[in-house]
N, C-alpha and C positions, 0 to 999 in steps of 0.2 A: 170110731175112730177117726182121727182128724185126718184129711186127705191133703194132698198139697195144698188144694183150691178151697178150703174150708174147713166146718166142723161138721159131724154125724150129730146129730142132737139125740143126748139121751136123758134130757131134763124138756121141761118147758121151755120154749123160746121167751124173750123178752118182752114179748107184746101177746104171750098168753096162748101164742100158736104152734100147734105141734109141726115141726119143718122134720123130716128125715133125708138124709144126705145132702145137704145144703152147700153149694159150694159156689165159686166165684163164676162169675159169667162173664167172660170176657168179647173181645169183638169178633160179633158174627158167627159166635157157637156158645153154647153152654158148657159148665163145668169142666173147662181146658184150663192148663196151667202154660200153655206155649206163648200166651201173648196176650197183654191186657187189655181191656176197652179204653180206648183214648177219646175221651169226650172235649171238642175244639168248639162246639157250638155255645152260643151263648145261654147261662143258666136261662130256666124257666121264667115267662112274667109274672111278678110277683117276689122273685127270686132275687134281687140285684146284687151287684157286688156290694158288699157291705162296706160301711165305715166302722172300723173298730175301735171301742172305747179304746184306748191306749194305754189308760191309767188302771182299767179294770181286768181287761180281754175279753168284754162283753159284746154284744154285737150291739146292732140299732133300738133293739128293745131298753138296754140299758139295763140299771139296778141291777148288777150281778156282783158288787163288792157291799159288805155290811153289814147288817145283823138282818138275819133272815125274816121275812115276810111274813103274812097273817097264814100261808097255807106251807109254811118251811114245817119241816122236820123239828121235832122238841126238843132241847139240850136236855142233859146226861150231867153227871159231875164224873164220867170216867176220864181219864187220861188217855191221850191218844200215843202214836208215834212219837210227836214232838214234844210230848210232857204237857199238853196245854187241855183245858175242858173241851171238849168235842159234843158233836151232837149223835144222838143215838138215832139212827137211820134204820128204817126195816131194811134189812137184803131184799123183799118183795120191792121195794123204792128204789133202792141206789143201785139194785143189779139192774137194773134198766139201761142206765146210765152206759155210753158208748165212749170210746175215742173214737171219733166221728170224721176228723180231716186230720191229715198231716204232710205237712211241707218241711222237709230234709236238708233244703237248700234253699233259703230265701234272699234273694238280691234285690229284687224291683219289685216284689210284689204289693208288702205293706210293712210300715214303720212304727214303733211303739212312738210312746209318748216322749221319748228323746230323739227321735228321728232313726233310732237304730232300726235295721232291716236284720232280726232274728229270726233263727227256726223257729216253728211253732206247730202244737197241735191243738184242734179243738175238740170238746165236752159236749155232748148234747144229750139231755133231760128229756125224754118224752111223755114226761108224766106229769100230775099236776099239780106237782110238789116242790116248793123252792128245797134245793140240797147244801144246807151248808157243809163247805169243805174244808173246814179246820181239822187239823189231823190225818186227813188222808196224804195218801202216798202217793208220788211217781217214780217212776226207775224207768233207766235203762238198760239194767241187767236184772235179766227175769229171779237171780237165785236171791237179789236184794231188795225187798218189795218196796222199799221206801227212802232212796237215797236221795229224794229229795220232800219236804212232808209241806201240806200247804196252810198256808196263817189261818188263823182262826179271822172270821168275818168275812172271807171269800165263799158268794154263793154263786151255786149254779141255778138260774131261775126256771121255775116249769115250764114245758114245752120250750127252753130257751138252748143257747149256746154260750161256749164259752173260752176265749182263747188264752192258752197258757205260752205265755214264751221259753224255749229251750236255748236261753243266750246266755246260762253262766253268771248271771246280774240277777241276783236274787233280791239285791238291796235297793234296786231301781222300784222297785212295787210288786202286790200281793199276787200279780198274776205273771211274774215273773220265777224261774227255778234255775238252783246251780246244776243244770243237767246240758249238755248238747247233742242235736243229731248226728249222725253220719250219713251223707249222702250216697254212702257204699252199702248203706244197708244197717239193721241193727233191730231192738225190740225196743217196746215199749209197755209199760204195765202202771194199771189204774187200781190202787188198792185202799181198802178200810183203813181205818186207825186202828184194826186189831191184827192187821198183815195181811188177810183173806183178799183175793185179787177180786177186783168186780171185772176189767179187762184187760186183755194182752192182746197183741199183737205182734208179728217180725216183719218187718218189710225188706223188702229186697231194694236195690239199687235203684235210687232215685235221679230224677232229671232238675236240674236248675229252675227253679220259679215254676213247677208243677207240682200240685198236690195230690196226693192220693186221697180219695174222696169215697164216704158210703153215699150210694143211691139210690132208692134216697137216705135221708137220714136214719140215722139207725137200721140199717140192712147190713144184708150180707155182700151186697156187691161191689167191690172195689173199684174205681174209674180213675186213670189218671189223667187229672183234670187242667187244661189251660185257665179254665175259667174257675179260678179259685174263691173259694165263699166263706173265709175267716170270720167268725161270729154269725152269720147269716144260714141259714136254710141252703143244704145241696141241691141242686139240679134234679129232679125226678128222673127216676129210674126204673130198671125190672130187677132190682134187690128184693127180697124177704126181710121178714124181721128176725134178725140174729138171733142164737141163741144165747142164752146167759154162759159164761165161764166157766168152763169144767175145767177144774186144778188137775186133773188126771189127764188131760189132753194135753197134747200141745198149743201153744196159743197160733190165734187165726193169722194166719199167712194173707199180707199185701202183694201184690206181683209188683214185681223189677218193673220199672218204666219202659226200659226196653230204648229201641235207638228210634226217638222221636222226630229225626230230620226229614224223612222219607216225607214228611206231610207238609214241607217244605221244597225238597228236591226231586221227588220220586216223578220218574220220568212221563209218566201221562197227568200229572198233578199241574196246574193253573193257578200257582197260589196269587194272592190279592194284596199289595203291601201299598199303607198310607201313611205318608210322612209329612208330619208337622213342623215346619222350621219358623222359629222365630223371625221377626223384624232385624231385628242385629245380626240374628248369624244368617239371614237371608244377603244382607250387604257383605256378611265376611265372605260369603262363598261366590261373590259376585269378583268382591277386590281380590282374594287369596284361594283361588277353589281347590288347592291342593291342601289347606290345612282343615282340621278337621271340627266341625260344629257340634254341641249339642243338640239333637233332635228325638220326637217322641213317634217312635214306631207304633202302629197301628195293624194290626193280622187278627180278623175274625173278630171283631168287635172288642179287642181288650188294648189300650192303649200300654205299651212298654215302653221305658227309656228313664235316663238318658242314655242314649245311645248314640253313636260317634254317625258323621255321616261327612266325605268329601266327596267332591267330583273328579273323575278318571278319562285316561284317553288320551292319547296323541292325534293322529288324524282323524281320529272318530270325535273329538272333543268337541262340544257343545256348551256354550252357558248355563247357569241355572234355570232362565227363563223360556230357554229351548226345550231340547230334549237329552240333558246330557246322559253319562253314564255315570253309576254311582256306585261307590262301596261304603255299607256300612259295618262300620265296627262296632260290634254288640259290646261290649266290655271294655271301650274309652275311657269310661268315665267312672264307672262302676264294678271293679275289681271283681271278678268271678263272673259277671252278668253271662249268660247263655240264652238264645233263644230257639228252643227246640231241640238244643244242644249244640248248635252252630254257635261261632263265634264272628264268623263274618255273614256277610249278602254280598254278592257281586252282581251287579246288574247291569249288562251292558246294553247299548242302546242300538247296535244294527246298523248303525251308520254305514258301513262299509260292505252291508248283505243286501244286497235288493230283494233276496228270496227271504228274508228274515228269517231264517230255518238253518242256515248253515253250522252254526255251531252245535245243537241240539242233536241233528242227525251225526256229525263228526264226532262226539263222544260218546254216543250210541255206538259206532262202530267199535271205537275203540274198549268200549265196556264189554260189547257181546263177542270182540276177537278175542279175546284173551291174550294174555301174555303182556298188555301195554296199561299200567296202569293210569287210570285217567279220573275226572272229576266227574259228578252227576249234574246234568243238563234238562231245563224242561224251559217253559215259557215264565213269566209271571205280568199280571197287570199292576201299573201304578201311579198314584196320585200323589200330590205335592199338595200341600194346603188347600186340598178340597178340589185341584182341577186337576181332568186326567191326564197323565202324562203317556198314557197307550202301553205298547206291548214291549217286554225286554227278553233278552235273553238271561235266564237266574242260572248262573254258574257256580259250582260250587269252588270255594277259594282254595287254594292249596297252600295249607298250615299245617301246623302236626295233627290236626284233626283229622285230616285225610288221610295221612301216615298211617294212623292204626288201622284203618279199614284193608290196608293194601299190605302192610308188613309187620311181621312179627313184631319188632322192635322200632318203636318211632322216635328215638331218642337220638338219633345220627343226624349229622348238618344235612340241610335242606336248602339249595340256593336256586335262586332264579337266575335266568340268564338272558340278558337284554343285548345284542350289540356285542358279542365276547365269542370266543372260541378257544381251544386248548391252545393257548401259545403262553410264552412264560408271562408277555407284557400282560394279556386278558385276566391272568388267575385273580389279579386284587380285584377286579371289575366284577367278578360275580356276585350276588348280591346274597350274603347270607338273610335267611327266612326266620329259620327256626334251628334249635340243635346248638353245638358248639362249632366255635368258627376253627375247623378241621380244612384244611385245603390240601391235605395229603394225596385225595385221591385225584383231584383236579389236576396237582402239580405233575403227578405222576405220570396222564396221560398225555399232559403237554412234553413231558421228558422225552416221553417215547416217541413224539414225532419228529425230534431231530435225528433220529435213528438212518441208516445209509439206506436200506432198502424197506417197501411195504411190508414185506412177510416181516423184518423185524421190528418194523413199528406197532404194529399186528400183535404179534407177541409180545409184546412189552405190553401194550396198552391193555391188554387181557390180564394182568395182576390186577388192574383198577377198573376195568368193565366189564360185565356180563356180556360178551359177544353176542351170544344169542338172544339176549333180551334186548342188544342195542339194534341188531340188524332186523328186528321186527318192531322198534319202535320206525327205524327210519321206511321200513315196507307200510306201516300203518299210513305212514306222512304222504308216501307216495299215493297210496290208493284215492286218498281223501284228496289228493291235491294240496296239502299243506307246504306251499312253495313259499312261505313266508316263515319257516322256522328251518331250524338246522336239523339236517345238512344242508338245507335247500336255501338259505337267504346267507349274504355274505357280510358280516360273519352273522355266526350263529344267533337266532332269537326266537322269543314263545316258544320255551320251555322251562321244564326244572330239571335239577340235576341232585338223586337224593344218595348220598353214602350210606349205605344200608350197614348198621353193625353187622348182621346175622351172616349176609354174604360177603362181606368185605369190597362191594364190588358198589361201584355208583349203578344207578338207576334212574331213567328216564321219563318223565311227564311231560303231556302235550300242551300248549296252551293258546290261548289267543288263535282260535279257529274259527273265525268271521270271515277270512278269503281262503276260504278250502272251496271247493267245487267249482272251481273258475275255468280252468285250463287243462281240458284232458289231452292235449296233445303235448304239453312240454315231457321233456324226456327225461325220467325218474332218477337214470344213474346219468347222464351227460350235464345234466340240471345240478349235481352235487357242486358245492363249493369246499367244506368242511377240510380241512386237510385229513382229521381220522376218518372221514368217509372214502375218501378217495384213496386212501391206501387200501384200505377197503375191498374196494371195487378193483386195485392193481394185485389183490394177493387174491389167487383163485380159491381157497376154501373158505374164505369169508363172504366174498362174492357169490357161492355158490348159496351161502347158507343167508343171503338178503333174497337171492333170486327164489328159494326156494319159501319163503317167508310171504312175498308178496306174494305168491301162487297160493298158497296157503290162505293168506287173509281175504284173496279174491272169493276163491270158493266159498269161505263161511259165511262173507257177504250175499254173494248170491244165494244162496241157501236160507239165509236168512229174508230176500225179497226184499232187498233195501230199495229197487224201485217203490214196491206196493208201499212201502213203508214212510217214503217218499210223499206219496201221495195222501197216505192216511192222515201223517201231518200235516198236509197242508190244509188238507180240509178241516183238520179240528182246530187250524187258528184263524182261519178263515173271517168268522167271525168278528172276534178280536182284534186283526188287522184293519178289518172294517171301522171300527170304534178307534181306532187310533188316529187321531187328527192330528198329532205333532210328529209323527214318522218323517224321515227324511226321504221317504221313496213313494214316487205317486202308483197309484192300483196298476199304468202299465208297467211301471218299472219291477212292480213286486211279481207280476203274470211273467214277465219276463225273464227274471230272475229265475223263478221256480221252474219256469221250462229250461231254461238251458243248466239248472240245477239236474235236472230228471237226464236230460241227455249227457250230460256227467256222466251219472252213474249207467244209465242204460249201454253206453257203450265204451264203458272202461275197459273191458277183456279184451276189445280192441283195438285199443289204442294202447294198454300194454302189452298185447302180443308183437306190436311192432320195436319195443324198447328192451326188450330183454329175453334170455332164450328161455326154453321150457324148463321146470322142476327136475332135479336130476331124482333119478329110480330110487326106492327105498333101497 
């Protein structure tokens, strides 16, 4: 019986070995369907990424279209599914063919002979016989074996690979079919001219520009592969020869890609990014740093692009030939492109952070204590045109993608707040990031601030803001010393507001946390400037909620031993800081910055105790 992860063999496998209970071997374990193996290392030597013969779909060995060669199966006079004469291929030969690699969303991986980037599959023939494919069928609905029939003259070479484009453009060439693949998941079947299946697979949701590949070729191990190899051998792997298709059993399962973004944004990951900027683009970034230019992003040996690049920063701004903060927009020039599921990469130069770790620890605190939706953050190494640019803070960009990680409904309006507050004059200045431009909640809070008493203001604002969540956001800012943000900056700055359609309230997300952990003695109540925060501090119930949230967050970070985490991260990034010759801070600056940060953390309870009363008893 076929399990969720593979086939149980009831007959000889395709390579003539008897295997029992074969399943998918996933990352770090065997026969588990919980998560697919994700391969991001380059293919083995001898298996380079291919140059696909766009006209035929073949690999570098060529000669996949036209009449069958000397070793080809002979011709019969039978008519196939398309009505044309087809080859008679013994089932012990064509029964070894596999659907070997699948890319259900190709944007920047390969293009065909017309320059189009369509979705594709790859067939693999492990035999010593060329197999003419005229009359064979392909389908994406397994109850209909031949939704598309391959034309006479198309040959799958002995020991070779053939790319078939699922691009709805059969008229382009023999290796194109009038079918398409669905990134959300689906099925693929390869059938003989008589309608019997050779191979059937069902795939889960896939990621843009990742393939699902058998590793090695023709095996039962499916790997979610950054280094796709259309038309060439897949990387070596631990898979075993796959069984022949059993029509009485469900199709073979290809796992879903899952969330691949942890490979880029995982807390303890330090990815390396290389950017290649052309001379014209370089000149453009010098003259107009805010405007995107097309560049190539290289990660783990694979070039990906064009993607958009511009420089960012205000007080932290540095030009392209120094150490600028960078924003990479993956789909700026190619619609639908995505990098490990991400549409953006935000790389901060840590110009205002001598410790070179404020942002990473601050976002870690927000994510660990609960109740504060916040970006993932780590460090990354960057090179531009082969020159080392050093260590950067790699911050998850706040756009629609992150909303789906924190909210059940990501369709609401998301606003960026820079030097704005909840006043009628400022509401138009909130910058819409994604979603409909509905400012009802923003205006509602501003209107509430015009009422006579703090209690009235808070009661009215509660119709538009989740006060428990808001006071927790403020408490978090106070704990980490995020005094460059709402409610501590005047006017409010460095945060995002999301109008959640589910709660019908505003939620708040932190941003710009490079200047945290600096001033432990600043009063977290008296320092507040925002009218909404001042109303809360003057309203007994709201103030007590804030106080309770402060003590709760402080207890949680102490339980996490954030002093030890400071020390661990400092040790982790020390060798990378040493390699960073473009950093704004000297070795002495970094040592002092980290020492000051550690003092802030270790003395936080002492400082907080002088600013607010104890938490209320439950």
